[in-house]
N, C-alpha and C positions, 0 to 999 in steps of 0.2 A: 514755729521756725527754729527756735532754740530751746535748750534745756538749761535752767540754772544749774550751776555746778555744785552747790552745796545746800542742804537743808539746814534749818536752824538747829544748832547743836550746842552742847556745852563745851566742846573743844574745837577751836578753829584749827584748820590745817593750811599751812603755807608751803608751797613749793618755792625754794630759795636757791637761786643759781647765779654763778658768776660766769660771764661769757665774753668772748671776743666779739668785735663788731660783726663779724661774719658767722657768729653762732656756734663756735666751738667751746667746749669746756676746758680744754688744755691744748698745749702745743709742744711738740717735741724739741728739746733743747732750750726752752724758755724757762726762767725761774718761776717760782710761785707768784701768783697774782700778776704774772707777766712782768714782774719787776717794777710795777707802777703803784704799789701801795704807798700812801702818804699818811701824814699825821691825822688828818680829819677822818679818813676812812678807817684807820686803825682804832681811833677813838670811838667811832661808831660801832665797830665790831665788838669792842669791849662792852659797850652799853647793851648791845643785843645779847651778849653772853650772860647778862644778868636778868633776862626775862623768863627764865625757868622753862625753856622749851624742852619737850621731849623729842629727840631726834629719831627719825625713821630712815633706815638705810638697808640696802641689799647686801648680799654676800660679798661681792667683788669690792664694794666700797668699804665694807667692814674689814676685809683682809688688808686693803691698802692703808686705810686710815689708822687701824690699830698698830700696824707695823711702823708707820710714820710717827705715831705718838710715842711709841716705845723708843724709837731711834732718837726723837727729839729730846727725850728725858735723859739720855746718856750724856756723860761729861764731854765726849769728843764729838758731839753732834755737828753735822755739816749744815744744819738749818740756821738761818738768821735768828736773831733774838726775837723778832716779832713772829716769825713762822713758828719757832719753837714754843713760844707762850701760847699761841693759838692751838697748836696740836696737843700739847700736854694738858691744856685746860679741858679738852674734850673727854678725858678720862673721868672727870668728876660729874659730867652731866648724864642724865638718864638717856639710854639709847635702846631702841627696838630694832632688832635685825630680823629681816625676812629671808629665810633660806631653807631649802630642802637638803642641802649638802653639808652645812656646818653641823657640828655636834655640840650639845650642851655638856657642861657648862662653858660659856664663853669666857675667854681669858682677859679681854679688855674690861676693866671695871665698869660697873653699872650698865651692863649690856644684857638685854633679855632676848632670847631666841624665840622666834615664832616660825613654826614649820608649816603652817596652813596657808590658805590663800590670803595674800596681802590685802586685797580689796575688802574681803569679808572682815578681816581682823581690824583694819583701819575704820571701817564702818561702825563696828562695835566700839572702838576707842573713842570715836567722835561722839557716839550716843551716850556713853557712860562717863567720859573723862571730864576733868575739871580744869585742865591746863592746856596751854597752846602746844600744837604739834608743828614740827618743821621737818622737811626732808634735809638730808645731808648728801650731796652728790646724788648717786644712784639714779642715773638718767632713765632707765627702763621702769623703775618703780614710780618715778614722777610721771612718766607718760601713762602708766596704768591707772594711777590714782586720778589724774586729770581726766582721762577718758571715762572713767567711772563716775565723774560728777562729784568728787569728794573734796575738791580743792576750793578753799574760800579765798585765798590770796595767791597771786602768781607774781613773784618778785625776782627781778634780775638786776645785777650790777654790771653795766656794760663797760668793758675796758677798751681803750681807743687803739686797738691793734687789729690788723687783718692778718690771719695766719693761714691763708689759702694753701700754702705749700706744706707747712708743718703742723697744721691743726689736727687735733685728734678728738674723737667723741663729738660728733655732730648732734646737737641737742634736739632739734626739732624733727628729725627724721622719724616717721611713723606717727606723728601727732595727728589728732583730728583737726578739723577747722575750728577755730576758737576766736570769739570776739572778746575784747579786753577793754574794760572800763577803768581808766586811770584814777587811782585814789591817792597817789603820793608820788612825788619825784624830788630828786635832790642831786646836786653836784658835789663831789668830794674832791678836794685839792685841785679844783679847776679842770679836772680831766676825766674823772670817773662819774658815770651817770647812773643813779638809782632810779628804777622804774617799777612801781608797784600797781597791780591791777586786781580787779575782781574779774575772774574769767567765766565766760559762758560758752559751753561746748555747743556747737551748731550741728543740728541734724541735716541741714542743707545750707548752701550759700544764701545770703539774704538777697532778695529781689527775684531770684529764680531765672533771670535773663541769661543771655549768652556771656561767656567769659570775655572780658575786655583785655586787650593787649595794647600797650602804648609803646610806640617807637619814639626813641629820643635821638 
């Protein structure tokens, strides 16, 4: 009925996303983190930053995040103190960028360019690696890696906003059907909800019966 999404390997891969309640990655006109970051969430982000992840990202995310990181390091940065610290800190961590359009060497420190197929490259990284891997934004890359069965953990932090009019970057469009086994959950600052799952990509819906539609 289903396929487990990751074989045993020396390097676990996590898809890590922040989302609005209606499944958008960002929204036009809203501040970073939808303006709802609090002390518990920020402290957790700092702890996560100490876990020695290698971040995986695509070309669009690389262009956006490297530019934002450079801007945040400037003296007249428009970013908040918390946003600036998060962005500038990314320069110091290892990053692997998958792109057929970017040219080496990449200017963002600690960034390695891979021009070949991302699924093949990540499969090899998981087989030979010794440290954890995590995506950074890059919605199409996340979708490809999940569909290929390479994702060990699927984690979202849900922000309590609905951005039906201003939302940008719908996260789940184009995904396969996936069942999710919850392994962790937590609430930050009384309003943000962390949900972490082990995903299983389904080759067909469970049960095989007719689709049920409920009217309320």
